C-alpha positions as CSV (number, residue, x, y, z in Angstrom):
1,M,166.4,191.7,166.1
2,A,165.7,192.0,162.4
3,I,166.0,189.0,160.1
4,I,166.2,189.7,156.4
5,G,166.4,186.5,154.3
6,H,169.2,184.5,155.8
7,R,171.0,187.4,157.4
8,F,170.7,188.3,161.0
9,F,171.2,191.7,162.3
10,V,172.1,191.9,165.9
11,H,171.4,195.3,167.4
12,S,171.8,194.4,171.1
13,R,173.1,192.0,173.7
14,E,169.6,190.8,174.0
15,D,169.3,190.0,170.2
16,F,172.8,188.4,170.5
17,F,171.6,186.0,173.3
18,S,168.3,185.3,171.6
19,L,170.1,184.2,168.4
20,L,172.7,182.4,170.4
21,D,170.0,180.5,172.2
22,E,168.1,179.6,168.9
23,C,171.3,178.4,167.4
24,L,172.3,176.4,170.5
25,D,168.7,174.8,170.4
26,M,169.3,173.9,166.7
27,A,172.6,172.3,167.3
28,V,171.3,170.2,170.2
29,Q,168.4,168.9,168.0
30,L,170.7,168.2,165.1
31,E,173.1,166.3,167.4
32,R,170.3,164.2,168.8
33,K,169.1,163.6,165.4
34,E,172.6,162.4,164.1
35,P,174.7,161.6,167.3
36,T,177.5,160.2,165.3
37,Y,178.0,163.2,163.1
38,P,180.8,165.1,164.9
39,I,180.2,168.5,163.4
40,W,177.0,168.9,165.3
41,T,178.8,168.1,168.6
42,S,181.5,170.6,167.5
43,F,179.0,173.3,166.8
44,R,177.2,172.7,170.1
45,R,180.4,172.9,172.2
46,Q,181.4,176.1,170.4
47,L,178.0,177.7,171.0
48,E,178.1,176.7,174.7
49,A,181.5,178.2,175.0
50,M,180.4,181.5,173.4
51,K,177.4,181.5,175.8
52,E,179.6,180.9,178.9
53,W,182.2,183.5,177.8
54,T,179.7,186.3,177.2
55,E,176.7,185.6,179.6
56,A,178.2,187.5,182.5
57,G,178.8,190.7,180.4
58,R,182.5,189.6,179.6
59,T,184.0,190.1,176.2
60,P,185.8,186.9,175.1
61,T,189.5,187.1,174.8
62,M,191.1,187.0,171.5
63,E,192.4,183.5,172.0
64,E,188.8,182.4,172.8
65,R,187.5,184.2,169.7
66,K,190.0,182.4,167.5
67,S,188.9,179.1,169.0
68,I,185.5,179.5,167.3
69,V,185.9,177.7,164.0
70,M,182.4,177.0,162.9
71,G,182.4,179.6,160.2
72,R,185.3,178.0,158.6
73,I,183.7,174.5,158.6
74,I,180.4,176.0,157.4
75,S,182.1,177.7,154.4
76,R,183.5,174.5,153.1
């Protein structure tokens, strides 16, 4: 996986899962640091869902994809 600045380029499923695990670890750490801040819990749950939906080689359904809203939250 190539990281340039703050952009991540995912070239394989292996890269995807590596980045997903990193992000999930960060979300868990942030949630532990600030347990009353609901955004961290939301991010962790969404990342866990993404991992669950994809770890067996499955592609998430459109409904599952639409349920991931952290990008909208981050952009605010």
